[in-house]
TORLO-169768 format. One record per atom (N, C-alpha, C): atom name; chain; residue number from 1; x, z, y; residue in three letters. Coordinates in steps of 0.001 Angstrom, whole numbers, m for minus. Each point is the difference from the previous one (the first is absolute). Layout:
BEGIN
R   at   ch     i        xx        zz        yy    aa
R   CA    A   NUM         X         Z         Y   Ala
...
This chain:
BEGIN
R   at   ch     i        xx        zz        yy    aa
R    N    A     1      1449      1976      8286   Met
R   CA    A     1       820        66     m1004   Met
R    C    A     1       361     m1297     m1336   Met
R    N    A     2       835       m38       154   Phe
R   CA    A     2       360     m1311     m1325   Phe
R    C    A     2       666       373     m1186   Phe
R    N    A     3      1460       100       170   Ala
R   CA    A     3       724       811     m1076   Ala
R    C    A     3      m313       819      m656   Ala
R    N    A     4      m551       663       697   Gly
R   CA    A     4      m242      1875      m438   Gly
R    C    A     4     m1054      m157     m1087   Gly
R    N    A     5     m1072      m977       259   His
R   CA    A     5      m983        m5      m921   His
R    C    A     5       561      m576     m1431   His
R    N    A     6       886      m652      m255   Tyr
R   CA    A     6       775       m39     m1333   Tyr
R    C    A     6       154      1180      m816   Tyr
R    N    A     7       459      1036      1027   Gly
R   CA    A     7       690       971      m582   Gly
R    C    A     7     m1131       829      m896   Gly
R    N    A     8     m1293      m222       644   Val
R   CA    A     8     m1095       745      m986   Val
R    C    A     8         5      m836     m1050   Val
R    N    A     9       148     m1152      m276   Ser
R   CA    A     9      m279      m923     m1106   Ser
R    C    A     9      1273       640      m940   Ser
R    N    A    10      1240       m93       307   Phe
R   CA    A    10       848       409      m932   Phe
R    C    A    10      m198      1418      m457   Phe
R    N    A    11      m520      1260       712   Ala
R   CA    A    11      m113      1055      m482   Ala
R    C    A    11     m1342      m114      m882   Ala
R    N    A    12      m860      m714       282   Cys
R   CA    A    12     m1318        18      m797   Cys
R    C    A    12       329      m161     m1561   Cys
R    N    A    13      1042      m987      m187   Lys
R   CA    A    13       463      m911     m1015   Lys
R    C    A    13      1030       951      m736   Lys
R    N    A    14       698       679       685   Gly
R   CA    A    14      1181       954      m500   Gly
R    C    A    14     m1250      1233      m703   Gly
R    N    A    15      m704       419       487   Val
R   CA    A    15     m1275       937      m783   Val
R    C    A    15      m876      m399      m950   Val
R    N    A    16      m630     m1226       483   Glu
R   CA    A    16     m1015      m620     m1070   Glu
R    C    A    16       588     m1136      m284   Glu
R    N    A    17       592      m190     m1051   Arg
R   CA    A    17      1090     m1075      m470   Arg
R    C    A    17     m1164     m1047      m835   Arg
R    N    A    18     m1111        42      m157   Arg
R   CA    A    18      m751     m1055      m406   Arg
R    C    A    18      m677     m1052       811   Arg
R    N    A    19        11       108      1159   Leu
R   CA    A    19      m392      m687      1304   Leu
R    C    A    19      1191     m1055       197   Leu
R    N    A    20       127     m1064        11   Pro
R   CA    A    20       930     m1216       513   Pro
R    C    A    20       307       431      1461   Pro
R    N    A    21      1046      m261       260   Leu
R   CA    A    21       604       403      1407   Leu
R    C    A    21      m224     m1331       734   Leu
R    N    A    22      m301     m1062      m400   Trp
R   CA    A    22      m753     m1251       693   Trp
R    C    A    22     m1210       311       487   Trp
R    N    A    23     m1279       918      m866   Leu
R   CA    A    23      m923       246       687   Leu
R    C    A    23      m335       956      1040   Leu
R    N    A    24      1497      1183      m269   Leu
R   CA    A    24        78       998      1059   Leu
R    C    A    24       243      m553      1286   Leu
R    N    A    25       849     m1044         6   Phe
R   CA    A    25       444      m539      1209   Phe
R    C    A    25     m1047      m319       740   Phe
R    N    A    26     m1092      m904      m674   Leu
R   CA    A    26     m1143      m511       412   Leu
R    C    A    26     m1008      1026       288   Leu
R    N    A    27        61      1240      m487   Ala
R   CA    A    27      m737      1111       192   Ala
R    C    A    27       193       448      1185   Ala
R    N    A    28      1280       290       873   Val
R   CA    A    28       120       535       850   Val
R    C    A    28      m204      m792      1168   Val
R    N    A    29       374      m954      m229   Gln
R   CA    A    29      m399     m1237      1336   Gln
R    C    A    29     m1037      m680      m176   Gln
R    N    A    30     m1114       533      m804   Phe
R   CA    A    30     m1306      m694      m134   Phe
R    C    A    30      m784      m172      1363   Phe
R    N    A    31        11      1308       835   Val
R   CA    A    31      m712       m92      1189   Val
R    C    A    31       441     m1100       961   Val
R    N    A    32      1473      m209        98   Asp
R   CA    A    32       555      m845       786   Asp
R    C    A    32      m224     m1394      m515   Asp
R    N    A    33       197      m183     m1531   Ile
R   CA    A    33      m461     m1436      m272   Ile
R    C    A    33     m1519      m443       637   Ile
R    N    A    34      m839       699      m268   Leu
R   CA    A    34     m1319       m15       158   Leu
R    C    A    34      m377       m52      1509   Leu
R    N    A    35      1327       637       953   Trp
R   CA    A    35      m232      m141      1416   Trp
R    C    A    35       588     m1413       378   Trp
R    N    A    36      1090      m288      m819   Ser
R   CA    A    36       496     m1400       417   Ser
R    C    A    36     m1209     m1223      m386   Ser
R    N    A    37      m798       307      m961   Ile
R   CA    A    37     m1087      m749      m357   Ile
R    C    A    37     m1021      m423      1115   Ile
R    N    A    38        74      1423       273   Leu
R   CA    A    38     m1242      m153      1155   Leu
R    C    A    38       317      m244      1318   Leu
R    N    A    39      1363       m94       272   Ile
R   CA    A    39       614      m459      1338   Ile
R    C    A    39      m194     m1565        37   Ile
R    N    A    40        63      m640     m1260   Leu
R   CA    A    40       415     m1581       m46   Leu
R    C    A    40     m1827      m167      m219   Leu
R    N    A    41      m902       839      m188   Leu
R   CA    A    41     m1752      m696       218   Leu
R    C    A    41      m320       427      1186   Leu
R    N    A    42       980       822       944   Gly
R   CA    A    42      m636       505      1460   Gly
R    C    A    42      m958      1046      m311   Gly
R    N    A    43      m341       597      m800   Ile
R   CA    A    43      m587      1180      m414   Ile
R    C    A    43       704      1273       838   Ile
R    N    A    44      1060       205      m400   Glu
R   CA    A    44       575      1291       572   Glu
R    C    A    44      1111      m608      1175   Glu
R    N    A    45       568       200      1217   Lys
R   CA    A    45       662      m290      1065   Lys
R    C    A    45      1401       941       106   Lys
R    N    A    46       698      m550       423   Val
R   CA    A    46      1370       270       676   Val
R    C    A    46       584      m774       617   Val
R    N    A    47       633       606      1137   Arg
R   CA    A    47       944      m968      1283   Arg
R    C    A    47      1234       769       m77   Arg
R    N    A    48       610     m1318       287   Ile
R   CA    A    48      1669       144      m248   Ile
R    C    A    48       407       574      1811   Ile
R    N    A    49       454      1032       m62   Val
R   CA    A    49       215       452      1664   Val
R    C    A    49      1220       988       m82   Val
R    N    A    50      1559     m1116       256   Pro
R   CA    A    50       923       370      m190   Pro
R    C    A    50       122      1191       938   Pro
R    N    A    51       607      1674      m775   Gly
R   CA    A    51       546       743       930   Gly
R    C    A    51     m1198      1213      m318   Gly
R    N    A    52      m947      m370      m297   Ile
R   CA    A    52     m1455       827      m167   Ile
R    C    A    52       792      1077     m1049   Ile
R    N    A    53       972       287      m942   Thr
R   CA    A    53       448      1087      m425   Thr
R    C    A    53      1614      m263      m114   Thr
R    N    A    54       771       881      m467   Ala
R   CA    A    54      1666      m531       338   Ala
R    C    A    54       375      m641     m1644   Ala
R    N    A    55      m721      m308      m710   Thr
R   CA    A    55       130      m580     m1070   Thr
R    C    A    55      m745     m1053      m464   Thr
R    N    A    56     m1057      m391       589   Asn
R   CA    A    56      m620      m966      m522   Asn
R    C    A    56     m1150      m406      1009   Asn
R    N    A    57      m366     m1596       105   Pro
R   CA    A    57      m698      m437      1120   Pro
R    C    A    57     m1525      m260      m145   Pro
R    N    A    58      m514       706     m1121   Phe
R   CA    A    58     m1370        29      m294   Phe
R    C    A    58      m888       766       139   Phe
R    N    A    59      m727      m398      1219   Asp
R   CA    A    59     m1661       601       375   Asp
R    C    A    59     m1134       103      m927   Asp
R    N    A    60       m80       776     m1219   Leu
R   CA    A    60      m954       416      m878   Leu
R    C    A    60      m897       202       479   Leu
R    N    A    61     m1119      m481      1055   Tyr
R   CA    A    61     m1139       342       518   Tyr
R    C    A    61     m1146      m184      m663   Tyr
R    N    A    62      m129      m860     m1302   Tyr
R   CA    A    62     m1230       431      m618   Tyr
R    C    A    62       347      m310     m1439   Tyr
R    N    A    63      m283      1576      m679   Met
R   CA    A    63       169      m869     m1467   Met
R    C    A    63      m789      1248      m941   Met
R    N    A    64     m1041       m58       334   Pro
R   CA    A    64      m849      1030      m564   Pro
R    C    A    64      m382      m120     m1556   Pro
R    N    A    65       230      m821      m726   Tyr
R   CA    A    65      m388      m679     m1183   Tyr
R    C    A    65      1051       217      m961   Tyr
R    N    A    66      1234       366       416   Thr
R   CA    A    66      1259       m19      m729   Thr
R    C    A    66       972      1446       260   Thr
R    N    A    67        m9       513      1485   His
R   CA    A    67       703      1062       317   His
R    C    A    67      m610       839       546   His
R    N    A    68     m1478       394      m135   Ser
R   CA    A    68      m687      1176       301   Ser
R    C    A    68       214       908     m1007   Ser
R    N    A    69      m217      1085        49   Leu
R   CA    A    69       m54      1229     m1087   Leu
R    C    A    69      m787      m689      m970   Leu
R    N    A    70     m1382        21       330   Val
R   CA    A    70     m1265      m221      m761   Val
R    C    A    70       390     m1136      m964   Val
R    N    A    71       275     m1229       766   Ala
R   CA    A    71       655      m941      m873   Ala
R    C    A    71      1201        38      m798   Ala
R    N    A    72       867       837        98   Ala
R   CA    A    72       981       654      m871   Ala
R    C    A    72      m544       298     m1198   Ala
R    N    A    73      m894       881       343   Val
R   CA    A    73      m675       819     m1393   Val
R    C    A    73      m687      m723      m701   Val
R    N    A    74      m692      m944       759   Val
R   CA    A    74     m1103      m926      m676   Val
R    C    A    74      1073     m1190      m872   Val
R    N    A    75       730      m270       534   Trp
R   CA    A    75      1297      m941     m1014   Trp
R    C    A    75       564       518      m987   Trp
R    N    A    76       491      1176       293   Ser
R   CA    A    76       510       929     m1220   Ser
R    C    A    76     m1054       199     m1312   Ser
R    N    A    77     m1178       504       666   Ala
R   CA    A    77     m1019       324     m1056   Ala
R    C    A    77      m490     m1467      m560   Ala
R    N    A    78       m11      m951       325   Leu
R   CA    A    78      m133     m1471      m253   Leu
R    C    A    78       910      m313      m825   Leu
R    N    A    79      1241       336       180   Val
R   CA    A    79      1617      m162      m892   Val
R    C    A    79      m421       550     m1100   Val
R    N    A    80      m168      1397      m324   Phe
R   CA    A    80      m454       800      m602   Phe
R    C    A    80      m722      m225      m999   Phe
R    N    A    81     m1245      m473       359   Leu
R   CA    A    81      m974      m509      m623   Leu
R    C    A    81        84     m1102      m968   Leu
R    N    A    82       969      m949       594   Gly
R   CA    A    82       m11     m1475      m387   Gly
R    C    A    82      1078       m32     m1121   Gly
R    N    A    83      1073      1129        29   Tyr
R   CA    A    83       990        91      m740   Tyr
R    C    A    83      m474       564     m1401   Tyr
R    N    A    84      m745      1116       159   Arg
R   CA    A    84      m963       637     m1070   Arg
R    C    A    84      m455      m931      m696   Arg
R    N    A    85      m760     m1048       507   Leu
R   CA    A    85      m473      m768      m785   Leu
R    C    A    85       425     m1016      m755   Leu
R    N    A    86      1272      m138       629   Phe
R   CA    A    86       741     m1101      m759   Phe
R    C    A    86       838       921      m811   Phe
R    N    A    87       366       705      m286   Ile
R   CA    A    87       742       942     m1047   Ile
R    C    A    87     m1043        43     m1296   Ile
R    N    A    88       774      m277     m1078   Ser
R   CA    A    88     m1275       321     m1256   Ser
R    C    A    88      m602      1252       m53   Ser
R    N    A    89     m1299      m221      m340   Gln
R   CA    A    89      m719      1215      m112   Gln
R    C    A    89       634      1240     m1400   Gln
R    N    A    90       792      m354      m318   Arg
R   CA    A    90       767       723      m782   Arg
R    C    A    90       970       906        93   Arg
R    N    A    91       263      m351      1489   Ser
R   CA    A    91      1390       497       308   Ser
R    C    A    91      m377      1500       664   Ser
R    N    A    92       673       767      m569   Ala
R   CA    A    92      m262      1451       301   Ala
R    C    A    92       845       103      1224   Ala
R    N    A    93       746      m635       886   Asn
R   CA    A    93       673       249      1010   Asn
R    C    A    93      m362      m717      1193   Asn
R    N    A    94     m1240      m841      m230   Arg
R   CA    A    94      m347      m925       648   Arg
R    C    A    94      m396       328      1865   Arg
R    N    A    95      m678      1278       m19   Asp
R   CA    A    95      m216      1000      1079   Asp
R    C    A    95      1356       395       572   Asp
R    N    A    96       724       253      m531   Arg
R   CA    A    96      1461       388       577   Arg
R    C    A    96       831     m1073       884   Arg
R    N    A    97      m108     m1127      m874   Leu
R   CA    A    97       659     m1386       660   Leu
R    C    A    97      m705      m588      1317   Leu
R    N    A    98     m1350       m32      m310   Ala
R   CA    A    98      m904      m402      1240   Ala
R    C    A    98       213       857      1006   Ala
R    N    A    99       334      1288      m180   Leu
R   CA    A    99       222      1002      1225   Leu
R    C    A    99      1039      m420       740   Leu
R    N    A   100      1320       m14      m850   Phe
R   CA    A   100      1048      m302       495   Phe
R    C    A   100       m99     m1316       781   Phe
R    N    A   101      m567     m1010      m355   Leu
R   CA    A   101      m157     m1276       618   Leu
R    C    A   101      m597       527      1260   Leu
R    N    A   102     m1065       586       m97   Ala
R   CA    A   102      m820       282      1205   Ala
R    C    A   102       667       831       976   Ala
R    N    A   103       916       953      m139   Leu
R   CA    A   103       494       923       686   Leu
R    C    A   103      1448     m1068       843   Leu
R    N    A   104       m36      m852      m858   Ala
R   CA    A   104      1257     m1024       558   Ala
R    C    A   104      m608      m562      1196   Ala
R    N    A   105     m1226      m572      m140   Val
R   CA    A   105      m711      m663       979   Val
R    C    A   105       m33       828      1158   Val
R    N    A   106      m550       980      m223   Phe
R   CA    A   106      m258      1295      1286   Phe
R    C    A   106      1369       492       554   Phe
R    N    A   107       788       148      m654   Ser
R   CA    A   107      1344       m54       722   Ser
R    C    A   107       339      m671      1160   Ser
R    N    A   108      m599     m1279      m128   His
R   CA    A   108       192      m852      1195   His
R    C    A   108       m52       373      1465   His
R    N    A   109     m1741       630       m31   Trp
R   CA    A   109      m205       878      1171   Trp
R    C    A   109       763      1136       283   Trp
R    N    A   110       177       556      m795   Ile
R   CA    A   110      1040      1252       244   Ile
R    C    A   110      1075      m300       617   Ile
R    N    A   111       621      m877      m559   Leu
R   CA    A   111      1578      m229       689   Leu
R    C    A   111      m139      m911      1239   Leu
R    N    A   112      m829      m719        54   Asp
R   CA    A   112      m694      m495      1602   Asp
R    C    A   112      m156       813       686   Asp
R    N    A   113      m786      1143      m197   Leu
R   CA    A   113      m334      1052       975   Leu
R    C    A   113      1538       593       802   Leu
R    N    A   114      1022       132      m728   Leu
R   CA    A   114      1083       452       295   Leu
R    C    A   114       387      m915       983   Leu
R    N    A   115        81     m1347      m202   Val
R   CA    A   115       931      m949      1157   Val
R    C    A   115      m752      m796       881   Val
R    N    A   116     m1455       m20       m77   His
R   CA    A   116      m839      m891       796   His
R    C    A   116        14       631      1279   His
R    N    A   117      m369      m664      1401   Arg
R   CA    A   117      m566       698      1131   Arg
R    C    A   117     m1586       443      m624   Arg
R    N    A   118      m700       392       919   Pro
R   CA    A   118     m1596       443      m405   Pro
R    C    A   118      m356     m1577       192   Pro
R    N    A   119        m3      m469     m1017   Asp
R   CA    A   119      m894     m1202      m606   Asp
R    C    A   119      m704       188     m1493   Asp
R    N    A   120       153      1149      m413   Leu
R   CA    A   120      m279      m262     m1291   Leu
R    C    A   120     m1569       929        61   Leu
R    N    A   121      m938      m905      m103   Pro
R   CA    A   121     m1392       878       361   Pro
R    C    A   121      m491       580     m1341   Pro
R    N    A   122      m838      1139       276   Leu
R   CA    A   122      m430      1059      m833   Leu
R    C    A   122     m1390      m745     m1024   Leu
R    N    A   123      m493      m810       699   Tyr
R   CA    A   123     m1086      m772      m383   Tyr
R    C    A   123      m459     m1042       983   Tyr
R    N    A   124      m410     m1045      m502   Asp
R   CA    A   124      m481     m1226       944   Asp
R    C    A   124      1346      m380       748   Asp
R    N    A   125      m361       228      1312   Asp
R   CA    A   125      1060      m426       880   Asp
R    C    A   125       148       862      1043   Asp
R    N    A   126      m310      1652      m423   Thr
R   CA    A   126      m100      1138       902   Thr
R    C    A   126       967      1160      m293   Thr
R    N    A   127       209      1232       551   His
R   CA    A   127      1063       436       m87   His
R    C    A   127       848      m178      m728   His
R    N    A   128      1164      m668      1101   Lys
R   CA    A   128      1276      m697      m800   Lys
R    C    A   128       789      1453       332   Lys
R    N    A   129      1206      m231     m1113   Val
R   CA    A   129      1171       901      m528   Val
R    C    A   129      1219      m547       213   Val
R    N    A   130       779       653      m256   Gly
R   CA    A   130      1519      m545      m475   Gly
R    C    A   130       986       837      1115   Gly
R    N    A   131       916       715     m1097   Leu
R   CA    A   131      1266       281       640   Leu
R    C    A   131       811      m390      1065   Leu
R    N    A   132       399     m1431      m582   Gly
R   CA    A   132       697      m653      1395   Gly
R    C    A   132      1624       m82      m214   Gly
R    N    A   133       578       233     m1330   Leu
R   CA    A   133      1034      m122      m474   Leu
R    C    A   133       820      m832       327   Leu
R    N    A   134      m752     m1246        57   Trp
R   CA    A   134       390     m1467       321   Trp
R    C    A   134       571        m5      1394   Trp
R    N    A   135      m224       774       804   Asn
R   CA    A   135       800       305      1379   Asn
R    C    A   135      1582       568       m97   Asn
R    N    A   136       245       489     m1256   Tyr
R   CA    A   136      1650       718      m168   Tyr
R    C    A   136       462      m866     m1324   Tyr
R    N    A   137       626      m926       743   Pro
R   CA    A   137       357     m1412     m1177   Pro
R    C    A   137      1032      1073      m993   Pro
R    N    A   138      1120       391       150   Met
R   CA    A   138      1097       346      m834   Met
R    C    A   138      m898       973      m804   Met
R    N    A   139      m875      1209       384   Pro
R   CA    A   139      m613       811      m873   Pro
R    C    A   139      m798      m415     m1099   Pro
R    N    A   140      m719      m877       402   Thr
R   CA    A   140     m1088     m1249      m442   Thr
R    C    A   140       814      m399     m1420   Thr
R    N    A   141       831      m689       461   Phe
R   CA    A   141       810      m684      m830   Phe
R    C    A   141       616       948     m1121   Phe
R    N    A   142       483      1003       418   Ala
R   CA    A   142       801       957     m1089   Ala
R    C    A   142     m1355       679      m646   Ala
R    N    A   143      m906       171       172   Leu
R   CA    A   143     m1078       471      m466   Leu
R    C    A   143      m543     m1102     m1083   Leu
R    N    A   144      m288     m1165       202   Glu
R   CA    A   144      m194      m951      m802   Glu
R    C    A   144      1122      m396     m1656   Glu
R    N    A   145      1285       334       730   Ala
R   CA    A   145       963      m263     m1046   Ala
R    C    A   145        66      1199      m822   Ala
R    N    A   146      m321      1169       650   Ala
R   CA    A   146        14      1043     m1078   Ala
R    C    A   146     m1265       213      m928   Ala
R    N    A   147      m824      m666       591   Ile
R   CA    A   147     m1614        42     m1070   Ile
R    C    A   147       544      m987      m935   Ile
R    N    A   148       407     m1197       372   Leu
R   CA    A   148       395      m785      m726   Leu
R    C    A   148       801       140     m1293   Leu
R    N    A   149       947       329       352   Phe
R   CA    A   149      1190       502      m826   Phe
R    C    A   149       m78      1287     m1059   Phe
R    N    A   150      m873       786       957   Gly
R   CA    A   150      m520      1320      m801   Gly
R    C    A   150      m796      m379     m1253   Gly
R    N    A   151     m1193      m963       347   Gly
R   CA    A   151      m909      m426     m1068   Gly
R    C    A   151       921      m728      m925   Gly
R    N    A   152       991     m1024       205   Met
R   CA    A   152       823      m653      m573   Met
R    C    A   152       786       788     m1209   Met
R    N    A   153       490      1480       533   Trp
R   CA    A   153       897       713      m678   Trp
R    C    A   153      m900       725      m973   Trp
R    N    A   154     m1253       269        m7   Ile
R   CA    A   154     m1141       186      m898   Ile
R    C    A   154      m117      m829     m1138   Ile
R    N    A   155       m50     m1435       343   Tyr
R   CA    A   155       m27     m1045     m1012   Tyr
R    C    A   155      1271      m196      m659   Tyr
R    N    A   156      1016        38       553   Met
R   CA    A   156      1163       m39      m737   Met
R    C    A   156       182      1354      m809   Met
R    N    A   157         9      1101       151   Arg
R   CA    A   157      m115      1004     m1016   Arg
R    C    A   157      m662      m327     m1134   Arg
R    N    A   158     m1091      m566       283   Ser
R   CA    A   158      m982      m167     m1371   Ser
R    C    A   158       509     m1490     m1040   Ser
R    N    A   159       624      m410       317   Thr
R   CA    A   159       268     m1534      m489   Thr
R    C    A   159      1711        87      m309   Thr
R    N    A   160       566     m1136      m503   Arg
R   CA    A   160      1035      m150      m192   Arg
R    C    A   160       799     m1642      m407   Arg
R    N    A   161       826      m134      m121   Ser
R   CA    A   161       724     m1414        55   Ser
R    C    A   161      1311      m153      m209   Ser
R    N    A   162       235      m806      m781   Glu
R   CA    A   162      1743       m54      m100   Glu
R    C    A   162       382     m1691       978   Glu
R    N    A   163      m868      m608        83   Ser
R   CA    A   163       381      m917       798   Ser
R    C    A   163        61      m273      1277   Ser
R    N    A   164       586     m1032       629   Phe
R   CA    A   164       828      m174      1394   Phe
R    C    A   164     m1544        74       843   Phe
R    N    A   165     m1099      m729      m108   Phe
R   CA    A   165     m1058      m303       553   Phe
R    C    A   165     m1007      1237      m162   Phe
R    N    A   166       224      1003     m1393   Gly
R   CA    A   166      m792       811      m209   Gly
R    C    A   166       440      1670      1106   Gly
R    N    A   167      1230         5         8   Lys
R   CA    A   167       303       963       648   Lys
R    C    A   167       263        21      1303   Lys
R    N    A   168       375     m1333       774   Tyr
R   CA    A   168       545         5      1288   Tyr
R    C    A   168     m1431      m784       652   Tyr
R    N    A   169      m905      m640      m972   Gly
R   CA    A   169      m931     m1182       729   Gly
R    C    A   169      m856       928       985   Gly
R    N    A   170      m168      1127      m438   Met
R   CA    A   170     m1362       852      1086   Met
R    C    A   170       682       365      1095   Met
R    N    A   171      1005       504       m18   Pro
R   CA    A   171       565       764      1063   Pro
R    C    A   171       534     m1199      1149   Pro
R    N    A   172       138     m1428      m246   Ile
R   CA    A   172       389     m1109       616   Ile
R    C    A   172     m1247      m194       650   Ile
R    N    A   173     m1258      m342      m986   Phe
R   CA    A   173      m952      m191       187   Phe
R    C    A   173      m683      1056      1686   Phe
R    N    A   174       278      1260      m346   Gly
R   CA    A   174      m279       560       829   Gly
R    C    A   174       662       252      1360   Gly
R    N    A   175      1236      m997       m16   Ile
R   CA    A   175       885      m325      1249   Ile
R    C    A   175      m702      m983       637   Ile
R    N    A   176      m474     m1024      m493   Val
R   CA    A   176      m602     m1321        88   Val
R    C    A   176     m1334       601       948   Val
R    N    A   177      m632      1068      m654   Leu
R   CA    A   177     m1467       201        96   Leu
R    C    A   177       351       600      1719   Leu
R    N    A   178      1105       564       m20   Leu
R   CA    A   178       188       727      1340   Leu
R    C    A   178       403     m1015      1109   Leu
R    N    A   179       850     m1041      m445   Ala
R   CA    A   179       189      m777      1200   Ala
R    C    A   179      m833      m870       240   Ala
R    N    A   180      m873      m595     m1007   Val
R   CA    A   180     m1226      m466       483   Val
R    C    A   180     m1158       993       917   Val
R    N    A   181      m141      1272      m284   His
R   CA    A   181      m559       740       852   His
R    C    A   181       986        99      1415   His
R    N    A   182       773       232       140   Trp
R   CA    A   182      1065       123      1288   Trp
R    C    A   182      m177     m1795       924   Trp
R    N    A   183        32     m1075      m609   Ile
R   CA    A   183      m678     m1242       469   Ile
R    C    A   183     m1053       m89       594   Ile
R    N    A   184     m1286       455      m658   Leu
R   CA    A   184     m1295       135       467   Leu
R    C    A   184      m285       664      1069   Leu
R    N    A   185       922      1152       m63   Phe
R   CA    A   185      m491       724      1033   Phe
R    C    A   185      1023        23      1119   Phe
R    N    A   186      1210      m546      m210   Phe
R   CA    A   186       777       145      1428   Phe
R    C    A   186       429     m1361       198   Phe
R    N    A   187      m656     m1008      m650   Gly
R   CA    A   187       329     m1714       349   Gly
R    C    A   187      m791      m454      1010   Gly
R    N    A   188        76     m1195       m97   Ala
R   CA    A   188      m860      m351       892   Ala
R    C    A   188     m1448      m620      m763   Ala
R    N    A   189     m1060       869      1427   Pro
R   CA    A   189     m1072      m506      m813   Pro
R    C    A   189      m432      m937      m300   Pro
R    N    A   190      m987      m182      m802   Pro
R   CA    A   190      m827      m920     m1006   Pro
R    C    A   190      m798     m1028      1186   Pro
R    N    A   191       m91     m1272      m322   Gly
R   CA    A   191      m844      m964      1073   Gly
R    C    A   191     m1304       364       379   Gly
R    N    A   192      m507       502     m1269   Ser
R   CA    A   192     m1557       421       575   Ser
R    C    A   192      m527       764     m1249   Ser
R    N    A   193     m1026       465       325   Pro
R   CA    A   193      m616      1178     m1388   Pro
R    C    A   193      m387      m920     m1130   Pro
R    N    A   194       m31      m961      m102   Asn
R   CA    A   194      m141     m1047     m1103   Asn
R    C    A   194      1296       279      m915   Asn
R    N    A   195      1003      m506       816   Ala
R   CA    A   195      1591      m281      m819   Ala
R    C    A   195       m36      1261      m125   Ala
R    N    A   196      m217      1110       554   Ala
R   CA    A   196       591      1457      m751   Ala
R    C    A   196      m976       422      m991   Ala
R    N    A   197      m942      m489      m191   Ala
R   CA    A   197      m987       441     m1550   Ala
R    C    A   197       494      m690     m1034   Ala
R    N    A   198       382     m1413       427   Val
R   CA    A   198       367      m786     m1240   Val
R    C    A   198      1438       457      m536   Val
R    N    A   199       764       186       903   Leu
R   CA    A   199      1169       706        69   Leu
R    C    A   199        62      1022     m1092   Leu
R    N    A   200     m1123      1123       495   Leu
R   CA    A   200       418      1123      m924   Leu
R    C    A   200      m706      m128     m1316   Leu
R    N    A   201      m786      m953        28   Leu
R   CA    A   201      m957      m205     m1277   Leu
R    C    A   201      1238      m730      m990   Leu
R    N    A   202       964     m1015       399   Val
R   CA    A   202       928      m290      m904   Val
R    C    A   202       781      1049      m356   Val
R    N    A   203       189       753      1004   Leu
R   CA    A   203      1169      1247       m47   Leu
R    C    A   203      m468       974     m1555   Leu
R    N    A   204     m1320       313       230   Tyr
R   CA    A   204      m484       865      m916   Tyr
R    C    A   204      m428      m650     m1344   Tyr
R    N    A   205      m146      m870       m42   Leu
R   CA    A   205       m76      m944     m1387   Leu
R    C    A   205      1471      m107      m541   Leu
R    N    A   206       929      m601       850   Gly
R   CA    A   206      1316       167      m586   Gly
R    C    A   206       592       905      m371   Gly
R    N    A   207      m180      1346       670   Phe
R   CA    A   207       735      1023      m126   Phe
R    C    A   207      m665       505     m1624   Phe
R    N    A   208     m1230      m225       123   Ala
R   CA    A   208      m542       553     m1297   Ala
R    C    A   208       669      m881     m1163   Ala
R    N    A   209       m55     m1173       183   Ala
R   CA    A   209       918      m832     m1244   Ala
R    C    A   209      1076       473      m167   Ala
R    N    A   210       855       128       755   Val
R   CA    A   210      1582       571       m93   Val
R    C    A   210      m258      1214      m599   Val
R    N    A   211      m999      1000       394   Ala
R   CA    A   211       470      1574      m780   Ala
R    C    A   211      m823      m539     m1743   Ala
R    N    A   212      m537      m655       199   Ala
R   CA    A   212      m465      m701     m1519   Ala
R    C    A   212       999       m96      m892   Ala
R    N    A   213       783     m1301       511   Trp
R   CA    A   213      1362      m220      m507   Trp
R    C    A   213      1036      1403        m5   Trp
R    N    A   214       162       551       724   Leu
R   CA    A   214      1090      1093       275   Leu
R    C    A   214      m395       686     m1308   Leu
R    N    A   215     m1450       580      m192   Glu
R   CA    A   215      m382      1053      m376   Glu
R    C    A   215       203      m275     m1648   Glu
R    N    A   216      m264     m1366      m481   Arg
R   CA    A   216       842      m370     m1479   Arg
R    C    A   216      1412       234      m299   Arg
R    N    A   217       591       196       909   Lys
R   CA    A   217      1354       129      m326   Lys
R    C    A   217       509      1391      m168   Lys
R    N    A   218     m1251      1199      m158   Arg
R   CA    A   218       431      1216       m57   Arg
R    C    A   218      m963       599      m908   Arg
R    N    A   219       274      1135      m891   Gln
R   CA    A   219      m797       319      m857   Gln
R    C    A   219      m380      1327       239   Gln
R    N    A   220     m1176       278      m620   Val
R   CA    A   220      m447      1585        88   Val
R    C    A   220      1082      1184      m726   Val
R    N    A   221        95       909       586   Arg
R   CA    A   221       834      1063      m544   Arg
R    C    A   221     m1169       694      m536   Arg
R    N    A   222       901       311     m1746   Ala
R   CA    A   222      m969       873      m812   Ala
R    C    A   222      m486      1312       799   Ala
R    N    A   223     m1144       483      m267   Ile
R   CA    A   223      m132      1745       687   Ile
R    C    A   223       136       806      m816   Ile
């Protein structure tokens, strides 16, 4: 999954308004950010095999440190503890904020479970699972769009704006996310695993920066 992960970011922001949207954008892709770095370091492995699924050419045959269930739990817990320590000791809501951020991290594995072929290990590199929706391109794309814009709807209801970019910037951004998703999954395959990893890192950081800019165009509604 790609664009759909960001729906969780928007939904979390709509419910817990004190977390910055850019941080939630990084949280929901935290596992893939680590994956990209470990691919570049040669620690985790991927092959480009056109046709291995109907939507993308990645044979994700070795990724125990980022995409196993145990790893997802561990990374989520570390994010919870790290953010909790970062927040002021006087903050009465630091546990809630840290929990939302950790849940955003863990949501990545849950959504990946829906779309991946059986390449997500439960622990280490064994007992791999995945429901395989990537083999059904249009239903998968529709699901990604529904999660993305469903989360965005929750966020938009919790904020307001009178400016053009404030009103229309996020929906346009959502369309751009879906367009990039379409190109990544249905366009020409990347030239190498490292090229794919670099491209994804650039996209993850770039999208977080755009989210931060657009968030400043909207104001939180009074509860």
